[in-house]
DOPA-35731 format. One line per 4 residues: for each residue x, y, z of N, C-alpha, C, O, CB. Coordinates in nm, 4 decimals. Glycine has a CB too. Example, Ala and Ser with C-alpha at 12.3 -4.5 7.8 and 13.67 -1.06 7.14 Angstrom:
// DOPA-35731
1.3190 -0.5690 0.7800 1.2300 -0.4500 0.7800 1.3200 -0.3300 0.7800 1.4236 -0.3319 0.8465 1.1308 -0.4473 0.9046 | 1.2850 -0.2250 0.7080 1.3670 -0.1060 0.7140 1.2900 0.0030 0.7870 1.3409 0.1138 0.8039 1.4084 -0.0598 0.5725
//
This chain:
// DOPA-35731
1.9326 -2.8546 -2.1302 1.8053 -2.7900 -2.1060 1.7526 -2.7361 -2.2385 1.8269 -2.6729 -2.3135 1.8188 -2.6767 -2.0003 | 1.6275 -2.7602 -2.2672 1.5707 -2.7144 -2.3936 1.5475 -2.5637 -2.3902 1.5368 -2.5057 -2.2822 1.4390 -2.7880 -2.4236 | 1.5395 -2.4986 -2.5082 1.5191 -2.3531 -2.5131 1.3894 -2.3108 -2.4442 1.3843 -2.2037 -2.3838 1.5180 -2.3052 -2.6579 | 1.2847 -2.3929 -2.4523 1.1572 -2.3576 -2.3906 1.1706 -2.3476 -2.2383 1.1135 -2.2582 -2.1759 1.0499 -2.4609 -2.4277
1.2452 -2.4386 -2.1806 1.2632 -2.4382 -2.0353 1.3494 -2.3194 -1.9938 1.3206 -2.2533 -1.8940 1.3274 -2.5709 -1.9876 | 1.4544 -2.2923 -2.0698 1.5372 -2.1765 -2.0369 1.4582 -2.0475 -2.0482 1.4777 -1.9553 -1.9690 1.6592 -2.1707 -2.1276 | 1.3697 -2.0404 -2.1453 1.2894 -1.9219 -2.1650 1.2062 -1.8913 -2.0404 1.1904 -1.7745 -2.0046 1.1991 -1.9390 -2.2866 | 1.1534 -1.9929 -1.9744 1.0671 -1.9731 -1.8595 1.1380 -1.9941 -1.7266 1.0734 -1.9894 -1.6219 0.9505 -2.0649 -1.8684
1.2680 -2.0169 -1.7275 1.3417 -2.0422 -1.6045 1.3268 -1.9319 -1.4994 1.3146 -1.9646 -1.3813 1.4861 -2.0604 -1.6365 | 1.3271 -1.8016 -1.5360 1.3125 -1.6998 -1.4316 1.1779 -1.7085 -1.3589 1.1629 -1.6545 -1.2493 1.3287 -1.5616 -1.4921 | 1.0814 -1.7756 -1.4191 0.9495 -1.7865 -1.3584 0.9228 -1.9255 -1.3029 0.8073 -1.9640 -1.2848 0.8434 -1.7508 -1.4592 | 1.0271 -2.0000 -1.2762 1.0080 -2.1362 -1.2277 0.9535 -2.1370 -1.0856 0.9576 -2.0351 -1.0166 1.1391 -2.2135 -1.2338
0.9044 -2.2477 -1.0434 0.8340 -2.2612 -0.9155 0.9203 -2.2271 -0.7941 0.8657 -2.1946 -0.6886 0.7824 -2.4014 -0.9013 | 1.0525 -2.2332 -0.8053 1.1345 -2.2056 -0.6873 1.1332 -2.0570 -0.6507 1.1845 -2.0207 -0.5449 1.2779 -2.2518 -0.7112 | 1.0760 -1.9699 -0.7350 1.0644 -1.8280 -0.7031 0.9313 -1.7961 -0.6356 0.9108 -1.6843 -0.5884 1.0798 -1.7444 -0.8293 | 0.8429 -1.8917 -0.6308 0.7110 -1.8712 -0.5729 0.6890 -1.9713 -0.4609 0.7481 -2.0793 -0.4613 0.6009 -1.8842 -0.6802
0.6051 -1.9363 -0.3658 0.5807 -2.0211 -0.2505 0.4307 -2.0427 -0.2360 0.3543 -1.9464 -0.2433 0.6405 -1.9589 -0.1218 | 0.3865 -2.1670 -0.2157 0.2426 -2.1918 -0.2042 0.1877 -2.1306 -0.0757 0.2560 -2.1250 0.0265 0.2133 -2.3431 -0.2078 | 0.0638 -2.0851 -0.0831 -0.0027 -2.0303 0.0357 -0.1178 -2.1227 0.0734 -0.1460 -2.2202 0.0036 -0.0542 -1.8842 0.0102 | -0.1831 -2.0914 0.1833 -0.2916 -2.1757 0.2344 -0.4088 -2.1846 0.1388 -0.4822 -2.2834 0.1422 -0.3394 -2.1234 0.3670
-0.4293 -2.0838 0.0526 -0.5452 -2.0856 -0.0365 -0.5113 -2.1385 -0.1759 -0.5932 -2.1293 -0.2673 -0.6034 -1.9462 -0.0479 | -0.3913 -2.1937 -0.1925 -0.3547 -2.2528 -0.3199 -0.2868 -2.1565 -0.4150 -0.2334 -2.1988 -0.5175 -0.4748 -2.3084 -0.3849 | -0.2876 -2.0264 -0.3832 -0.2195 -1.9292 -0.4670 -0.0718 -1.9283 -0.4306 -0.0329 -1.9778 -0.3248 -0.2817 -1.7878 -0.4509 | 0.0089 -1.8729 -0.5170 0.1513 -1.8665 -0.4894 0.1904 -1.7245 -0.4511 0.1422 -1.6274 -0.5094 0.2324 -1.9141 -0.6108
0.2777 -1.7143 -0.3533 0.3274 -1.5859 -0.3069 0.4729 -1.5707 -0.3457 0.5466 -1.6691 -0.3513 0.3101 -1.5719 -0.1551 | 0.5148 -1.4489 -0.3723 0.6558 -1.4239 -0.4012 0.7305 -1.4096 -0.2690 0.6690 -1.3970 -0.1631 0.6739 -1.2961 -0.4900 | 0.8612 -1.4117 -0.2759 0.9423 -1.3922 -0.1559 0.9097 -1.2572 -0.0934 0.9060 -1.2449 0.0291 1.0932 -1.4017 -0.1892 | 0.8859 -1.1559 -0.1763 0.8517 -1.0230 -0.1264 0.7197 -1.0269 -0.0486 0.7072 -0.9622 0.0553 0.8423 -0.9224 -0.2431
0.6217 -1.1024 -0.0984 0.4941 -1.1157 -0.0268 0.5148 -1.1745 0.1124 0.4433 -1.1402 0.2065 0.3968 -1.2036 -0.1068 | 0.6121 -1.2623 0.1243 0.6365 -1.3290 0.2520 0.7171 -1.2451 0.3494 0.6981 -1.2562 0.4705 0.7070 -1.4583 0.2286 | 0.8073 -1.1609 0.2985 0.8998 -1.0895 0.3868 0.8690 -0.9414 0.4042 0.9179 -0.8799 0.4990 1.0378 -1.1038 0.3349 | 0.7905 -0.8833 0.3166 0.7600 -0.7403 0.3253 0.6690 -0.7127 0.4452 0.5997 -0.8019 0.4943 0.6935 -0.6905 0.1945
0.6707 -0.5888 0.4903 0.5828 -0.5473 0.5993 0.4579 -0.4816 0.5422 0.4619 -0.4143 0.4392 0.6559 -0.4506 0.6956 | 0.3483 -0.5030 0.6114 0.2196 -0.4473 0.5701 0.1537 -0.3807 0.6901 0.1561 -0.4330 0.8016 0.1272 -0.5576 0.5103 | 0.0946 -0.2634 0.6645 0.0193 -0.1922 0.7674 -0.1279 -0.2245 0.7495 -0.1781 -0.2296 0.6372 0.0443 -0.0381 0.7603 | -0.1965 -0.2461 0.8601 -0.3413 -0.2637 0.8580 -0.4001 -0.1306 0.9026 -0.3708 -0.0817 1.0117 -0.3890 -0.3840 0.9510
-0.4834 -0.0727 0.8166 -0.5337 0.0627 0.8367 -0.6856 0.0602 0.8454 -0.7531 -0.0129 0.7729 -0.4874 0.1562 0.7229 | -0.7371 0.1422 0.9364 -0.8817 0.1555 0.9539 -0.9224 0.2916 0.8986 -0.8601 0.3931 0.9298 -0.9236 0.1402 1.1052 | -1.0277 0.2935 0.8162 -1.0765 0.4193 0.7603 -1.2276 0.4129 0.7426 -1.2875 0.3054 0.7445 -1.0074 0.4500 0.6255 | -1.2875 0.5292 0.7257 -1.4318 0.5374 0.7083 -1.4615 0.5701 0.5628 -1.4173 0.6724 0.5105 -1.4940 0.6438 0.8031
-1.5370 0.4816 0.4979 -1.5676 0.5003 0.3558 -1.6731 0.6079 0.3332 -1.6899 0.6546 0.2205 -1.6146 0.3696 0.2951 | -1.7441 0.6481 0.4378 -1.8461 0.7534 0.4230 -1.7870 0.8920 0.4429 -1.8209 0.9853 0.3701 -1.9601 0.7317 0.5226 | -1.6996 0.9056 0.5403 -1.6445 1.0371 0.5755 -1.5018 1.0566 0.5261 -1.4486 1.1674 0.5331 -1.6485 1.0561 0.7254 | -1.4394 0.9508 0.4764 -1.2995 0.9508 0.4331 -1.2042 0.9762 0.5495 -1.0870 1.0071 0.5282 -1.2778 1.0558 0.3249
-1.2533 0.9635 0.6702 -1.1701 0.9804 0.7894 -1.0855 0.8551 0.8095 -1.1324 0.7429 0.7907 -1.2575 1.0087 0.9154 | -0.9599 0.8766 0.8480 -0.8716 0.7649 0.8781 -0.8584 0.7521 1.0287 -0.8424 0.8517 1.0992 -0.7328 0.7834 0.8118 | -0.8651 0.6303 1.0770 -0.8404 0.6057 1.2195 -0.6958 0.5619 1.2396 -0.6551 0.5319 1.3518 -0.9379 0.4982 1.2752 | -0.6177 0.5581 1.1312 -0.4759 0.5290 1.1412 -0.4407 0.3826 1.1281 -0.5237 0.2975 1.0961 -0.4252 0.5788 1.2689
-0.3145 0.3573 1.1542 -0.2593 0.2223 1.1454 -0.2926 0.1474 1.2735 -0.2727 0.1990 1.3835 -0.1051 0.2256 1.1214 | -0.3434 0.0259 1.2590 -0.3763 -0.0571 1.3749 -0.2636 -0.1535 1.4094 -0.2434 -0.1883 1.5257 -0.5043 -0.1348 1.3491 | -0.1904 -0.1960 1.3065 -0.0810 -0.2912 1.3284 0.0094 -0.2925 1.2061 -0.0336 -0.2610 1.0951 -0.1357 -0.4339 1.3576 | 0.1348 -0.3292 1.2278 0.2292 -0.3517 1.1180 0.2780 -0.4953 1.1357 0.3316 -0.5319 1.2402 0.3506 -0.2460 1.1187
0.2580 -0.5759 1.0307 0.2916 -0.7180 1.0379 0.3820 -0.7555 0.9213 0.3932 -0.6824 0.8228 0.1637 -0.8052 1.0376 | 0.4454 -0.8699 0.9347 0.5343 -0.9203 0.8297 0.4595 -1.0217 0.7454 0.4004 -1.1161 0.7979 0.6625 -0.9835 0.8902 | 0.4622 -1.0017 0.6143 0.4038 -1.0967 0.5211 0.2608 -1.0633 0.4828 0.1782 -1.0276 0.5668 0.4087 -1.2335 0.5793 | 0.2342 -1.0759 0.3542 0.1010 -1.0445 0.3025 -0.0057 -1.1379 0.3589 -0.1156 -1.0943 0.3930 0.1010 -1.0521 0.1505
0.0270 -1.2649 0.3682 -0.0686 -1.3629 0.4196 -0.1050 -1.3317 0.5649 -0.2219 -1.3408 0.6023 -0.0110 -1.5054 0.4084 | -0.0069 -1.2953 0.6464 -0.0321 -1.2580 0.7853 -0.1193 -1.1340 0.7901 -0.2126 -1.1265 0.8700 0.1000 -1.2341 0.8608 | -0.0894 -1.0364 0.7047 -0.1683 -0.9127 0.7006 -0.3134 -0.9415 0.6645 -0.4052 -0.8873 0.7260 -0.1080 -0.8137 0.6001 | -0.3337 -1.0265 0.5649 -0.4708 -1.0606 0.5249 -0.5438 -1.1349 0.6359 -0.6635 -1.1144 0.6561 -0.4698 -1.1455 0.3974
-0.4733 -1.2201 0.7071 -0.5324 -1.2929 0.8190 -0.5701 -1.1972 0.9330 -0.6790 -1.2067 0.9896 -0.4348 -1.4008 0.8698 | -0.4793 -1.1055 0.9658 -0.5078 -1.0066 1.0706 -0.6237 -0.9156 1.0303 -0.7085 -0.8819 1.1130 -0.3824 -0.9222 1.1003 | -0.6271 -0.8763 0.9044 -0.7367 -0.7939 0.8545 -0.8695 -0.8663 0.8734 -0.9681 -0.8066 0.9165 -0.7153 -0.7586 0.7060 | -0.8711 -0.9931 0.8413 -0.9932 -1.0733 0.8595 -1.0311 -1.0800 1.0070 -1.1494 -1.0733 1.0402 -0.9738 -1.2163 0.8030
-0.9328 -1.0929 1.0961 -0.9621 -1.0934 1.2401 -1.0268 -0.9629 1.2837 -1.1217 -0.9639 1.3620 -0.8341 -1.1174 1.3207 | -0.9758 -0.8495 1.2333 -1.0359 -0.7198 1.2657 -1.1798 -0.7133 1.2147 -1.2703 -0.6692 1.2855 -0.9523 -0.6045 1.2051 | -1.1992 -0.7581 1.0903 -1.3338 -0.7548 1.0324 -1.4299 -0.8461 1.1081 -1.5448 -0.8090 1.1320 -1.3289 -0.7953 0.8850 | -1.3836 -0.9654 1.1458 -1.4692 -1.0603 1.2170 -1.5088 -1.0113 1.3553 -1.6166 -1.0447 1.4044 -1.3995 -1.1933 1.2291
-1.4224 -0.9320 1.4189 -1.4536 -0.8830 1.5535 -1.5244 -0.7466 1.5510 -1.5582 -0.6916 1.6558 -1.3254 -0.8729 1.6358 | -1.5460 -0.6938 1.4318 -1.6086 -0.5622 1.4180 -1.7579 -0.5695 1.4470 -1.8273 -0.6587 1.3982 -1.5851 -0.5060 1.2772 | -1.8060 -0.4763 1.5258 -1.9481 -0.4652 1.5569 -2.0235 -0.4235 1.4307 -1.9727 -0.3434 1.3523 -1.9724 -0.3634 1.6725 | -2.1436 -0.4768 1.4105 -2.2197 -0.4466 1.2888 -2.2539 -0.2976 1.2782 -2.2576 -0.2434 1.1678 -2.3482 -0.5294 1.2855
-2.2788 -0.2310 1.3912 -2.3098 -0.0874 1.3856 -2.1861 -0.0076 1.3416 -2.1980 0.0926 1.2711 -2.3602 -0.0370 1.5241 | -2.0694 -0.0523 1.3834 -1.9443 0.0119 1.3436 -1.9274 0.0016 1.1916 -1.8909 0.0985 1.1250 -1.8232 -0.0529 1.4170 | -1.9544 -0.1166 1.1391 -1.9450 -0.1374 0.9942 -2.0509 -0.0550 0.9217 -2.0238 0.0030 0.8166 -1.9608 -0.2871 0.9594 | -2.1708 -0.0500 0.9775 -2.2793 0.0275 0.9170 -2.2425 0.1766 0.9094 -2.2823 0.2461 0.8159 -2.4100 0.0087 0.9976
-2.1668 0.2245 1.0079 -2.1227 0.3649 1.0090 -2.0162 0.3922 0.9032 -1.9815 0.5077 0.8787 -2.0685 0.4019 1.1469 | -1.9640 0.2869 0.8402 -1.8712 0.3043 0.7298 -1.7267 0.2668 0.7579 -1.6403 0.2876 0.6728 -1.8753 0.4426 0.6869 | -1.6988 0.2119 0.8752 -1.5594 0.1787 0.9091 -1.5170 0.0488 0.8417 -1.5855 -0.0531 0.8503 -1.5419 0.1669 1.0621 | -1.4017 0.0551 0.7740 -1.3458 -0.0597 0.7034 -1.1958 -0.0676 0.7315 -1.1366 0.0227 0.7906 -1.3732 -0.0498 0.5503
-1.1367 -0.1783 0.6872 -0.9938 -0.2026 0.7054 -0.9323 -0.2346 0.5704 -0.9985 -0.2909 0.4832 -0.9683 -0.3180 0.8067 | -0.8063 -0.1989 0.5534 -0.7327 -0.2410 0.4339 -0.5859 -0.2559 0.4699 -0.5397 -0.2056 0.5723 -0.7512 -0.1393 0.3170 | -0.5128 -0.3268 0.3826 -0.3689 -0.3440 0.4056 -0.2934 -0.2613 0.3028 -0.3402 -0.2373 0.1915 -0.3272 -0.4948 0.3972 | -0.1747 -0.2187 0.3445 -0.0902 -0.1370 0.2592 0.0547 -0.1751 0.2862 0.0976 -0.1831 0.4013 -0.1145 0.0154 0.2839
0.1285 -0.1983 0.1803 0.2700 -0.2315 0.1946 0.3431 -0.1118 0.2548 0.3136 0.0027 0.2206 0.3326 -0.2716 0.0573 | 0.4372 -0.1375 0.3434 0.5094 -0.0296 0.4103 0.6563 -0.0655 0.4250 0.6943 -0.1824 0.4184 0.4478 -0.0001 0.5478 | 0.7379 0.0367 0.4449 0.8800 0.0128 0.4693 0.9104 0.0026 0.6188 1.0260 -0.0148 0.6571 0.9636 0.1241 0.4065 | 0.8091 0.0132 0.7024 0.8271 0.0020 0.8476 0.8495 -0.1435 0.8877 0.8100 -0.2356 0.8163 0.7046 0.0595 0.9222
0.9125 -0.1626 1.0013 0.9358 -0.2970 1.0528 0.8080 -0.3514 1.1161 0.7307 -0.2767 1.1760 1.0514 -0.2970 1.1555 | 0.7868 -0.4807 1.1023 0.6744 -0.5455 1.1696 0.6866 -0.5189 1.3188 0.7961 -0.5235 1.3748 0.6706 -0.6993 1.1400 | 0.5746 -0.4914 1.3820 0.5742 -0.4649 1.5248 0.5910 -0.3180 1.5608 0.5895 -0.2829 1.6788 0.6815 -0.5434 1.5895 | 0.6070 -0.2318 1.4611 0.6181 -0.0883 1.4880 0.4944 -0.0414 1.5627 0.3828 -0.0838 1.5327 0.6362 -0.0079 1.3564
0.5150 0.0462 1.6601 0.4039 0.1009 1.7375 0.3024 0.1645 1.6423 0.3409 0.2426 1.5553 0.4548 0.2050 1.8419 | 0.1729 0.1325 1.6572 0.0712 0.1871 1.5669 0.0682 0.3408 1.5619 0.0440 0.3980 1.4556 -0.0641 0.1364 1.6085 | 0.0920 0.4074 1.6738 0.0926 0.5539 1.6748 0.2086 0.6063 1.5901 0.1911 0.6984 1.5103 0.1028 0.6078 1.8200 | 0.3267 0.5475 1.6077 0.4425 0.5868 1.5270 0.4190 0.5542 1.3794 0.4545 0.6333 1.2920 0.5701 0.5162 1.5776
0.3604 0.4398 1.3519 0.3328 0.3992 1.2138 0.2331 0.4952 1.1490 0.2464 0.5285 1.0313 0.2786 0.2544 1.2095 | 0.1340 0.5393 1.2249 0.0357 0.6346 1.1725 0.1037 0.7672 1.1393 0.0785 0.8249 1.0336 -0.0789 0.6568 1.2744 | 0.1898 0.8156 1.2288 0.2626 0.9414 1.2025 0.3495 0.9289 1.0776 0.3529 1.0191 0.9940 0.3505 0.9799 1.3241 | 0.4190 0.8169 1.0660 0.5058 0.7932 0.9505 0.4235 0.7911 0.8212 0.4611 0.8531 0.7218 0.5832 0.6601 0.9672
0.3132 0.7203 0.8239 0.2263 0.7100 0.7060 0.1709 0.8469 0.6680 0.1678 0.8819 0.5500 0.1106 0.6114 0.7323 | 0.1272 0.9245 0.7668 0.0724 1.0571 0.7403 0.1783 1.1476 0.6780 0.1493 1.2224 0.5846 0.0183 1.1197 0.8697 | 0.3004 1.1408 0.7295 0.4091 1.2218 0.6734 0.4373 1.1819 0.5281 0.4615 1.2682 0.4437 0.5371 1.2066 0.7587 | 0.4344 1.0523 0.4989 0.4550 1.0050 0.3611 0.3438 1.0562 0.2696 0.3709 1.1030 0.1590 0.4605 0.8501 0.3568
0.2187 1.0473 0.3156 0.1051 1.0935 0.2353 0.1159 1.2436 0.2076 0.0923 1.2879 0.0952 -0.0282 1.0619 0.3071 | 0.1514 1.3212 0.3091 0.1655 1.4658 0.2913 0.2800 1.4987 0.1960 0.2701 1.5929 0.1172 0.1886 1.5342 0.4265 | 0.3883 1.4217 0.2027 0.4998 1.4419 0.1113 0.4610 1.4136 -0.0326 0.4972 1.4891 -0.1229 0.6160 1.3546 0.1510 | 0.3877 1.3055 -0.0546 0.3419 1.2728 -0.1906 0.2454 1.3784 -0.2420 0.2504 1.4160 -0.3591 0.2746 1.1343 -0.1935
0.1572 1.4263 -0.1541 0.0606 1.5281 -0.1943 0.1321 1.6586 -0.2311 0.0985 1.7212 -0.3316 -0.0416 1.5529 -0.0813 | 0.2294 1.6994 -0.1510 0.3049 1.8213 -0.1797 0.3782 1.8092 -0.3130 0.3818 1.9042 -0.3912 0.4048 1.8506 -0.0665 | 0.4365 1.6922 -0.3387 0.5066 1.6693 -0.4649 0.4096 1.6787 -0.5821 0.4410 1.7399 -0.6842 0.5762 1.5321 -0.4641 | 0.2924 1.6184 -0.5678 0.1926 1.6223 -0.6749 0.1468 1.7659 -0.7009 0.1278 1.8047 -0.8161 0.0717 1.5335 -0.6393
0.1291 1.8442 -0.5956 0.0890 1.9836 -0.6132 0.1977 2.0642 -0.6836 0.1679 2.1471 -0.7696 0.0564 2.0469 -0.4780 | 0.3227 2.0403 -0.6477 0.4337 2.1089 -0.7146 0.4374 2.0741 -0.8630 0.4607 2.1603 -0.9477 0.5677 2.0721 -0.6484 | 0.4143 1.9470 -0.8931 0.4198 1.9031 -1.0325 0.3052 1.9595 -1.1142 0.3224 1.9853 -1.2334 0.4180 1.7520 -1.0399 | 0.1894 1.9795 -1.0544 0.0768 2.0350 -1.1298 0.0927 2.1847 -1.1512 0.0337 2.2402 -1.2439 -0.0546 2.0067 -1.0576
0.1713 2.2508 -1.0674 0.1953 2.3941 -1.0840 0.3041 2.4209 -1.1869 0.3139 2.5324 -1.2382 0.2333 2.4571 -0.9507 | 0.3853 2.3221 -1.2176 0.4906 2.3366 -1.3171 0.4275 2.3242 -1.4549 0.3692 2.2205 -1.4865 0.6034 2.2305 -1.2969 | 0.4379 2.4283 -1.5378 0.3737 2.4207 -1.6700 0.4413 2.3161 -1.7582 0.5624 2.2949 -1.7517 0.3773 2.5579 -1.7395 | 0.3604 2.2525 -1.8395 0.4104 2.1525 -1.9334 0.4467 2.2157 -2.0679 0.4841 2.1457 -2.1621 0.3061 2.0421 -1.9536
0.4355 2.3464 -2.0760 0.4653 2.4160 -2.1993 0.5365 2.5466 -2.1635 0.5299 2.5929 -2.0497 0.3353 2.4424 -2.2823 | 0.6031 2.6039 -2.2604 0.6716 2.7301 -2.2374 0.5715 2.8440 -2.2521 0.4939 2.8468 -2.3476 0.7906 2.7477 -2.3355 | 0.5731 2.9360 -2.1596 0.4824 3.0506 -2.1714 0.5405 3.1491 -2.2720 0.6621 3.1538 -2.2907 0.4600 3.1197 -2.0329 | 0.4557 3.2272 -2.3366 0.5044 3.3236 -2.4376 0.6003 3.4230 -2.3748 0.5810 3.4680 -2.2619 0.3864 3.3990 -2.5032
0.7027 3.4558 -2.4491 0.8028 3.5527 -2.4040 0.7557 3.6925 -2.4443 0.7457 3.7229 -2.5632 0.9446 3.5211 -2.4648 | 0.7265 3.7785 -2.3440 0.6759 3.9111 -2.3780 0.7805 3.9983 -2.4499 0.7448 4.0982 -2.5124 0.6288 3.9812 -2.2519 | 0.9064 3.9620 -2.4415 1.0126 4.0401 -2.5069 1.0308 4.0056 -2.6540 1.1114 4.0691 -2.7220 1.1433 4.0190 -2.4349 | 0.9596 3.9090 -2.7037 0.9788 3.8651 -2.8429 0.8916 3.9440 -2.9394 0.9041 3.9268 -3.0607 0.9481 3.7160 -2.8563
0.8057 4.0280 -2.8902 0.7251 4.1127 -2.9806 0.6223 4.0345 -3.0594 0.5932 4.0691 -3.1739 0.8149 4.1858 -3.0768 | 0.5663 3.9292 -3.0003 0.4579 3.8544 -3.0664 0.5053 3.7543 -3.1684 0.4231 3.6966 -3.2396 0.3647 3.9487 -3.1327 | 0.6354 3.7313 -3.1785 0.6845 3.6325 -3.2762 0.6642 3.4935 -3.2272 0.6995 3.3979 -3.2962 0.8308 3.6541 -3.3068
//
């Protein structure tokens, strides 16, 4: 095997899988779970998780089905759909998936707030006498 081929071996075609649109998907794209979420872009209100499916391509297809069946007035009011990778199993009950997602979001927010309250510098020591 020539050095050029060995150099690119980790990126060879056997690590990628063709999709219906001609793009290549990774094994993770095919096996990971994705949540389809409904939210309002005007009010920032979330209607929660609608479904949890396996594979990015399936998620994109389901998202398109939701969009295609959406009433125009509903869309005009600002309701949209998006997909998000999740650690939940495909087929998880949407109510349970919404609770899980909300708990994760609140945990990340709490962590971010804690980190912003932690000073990035040492505060002056009042016992040092201004040194």
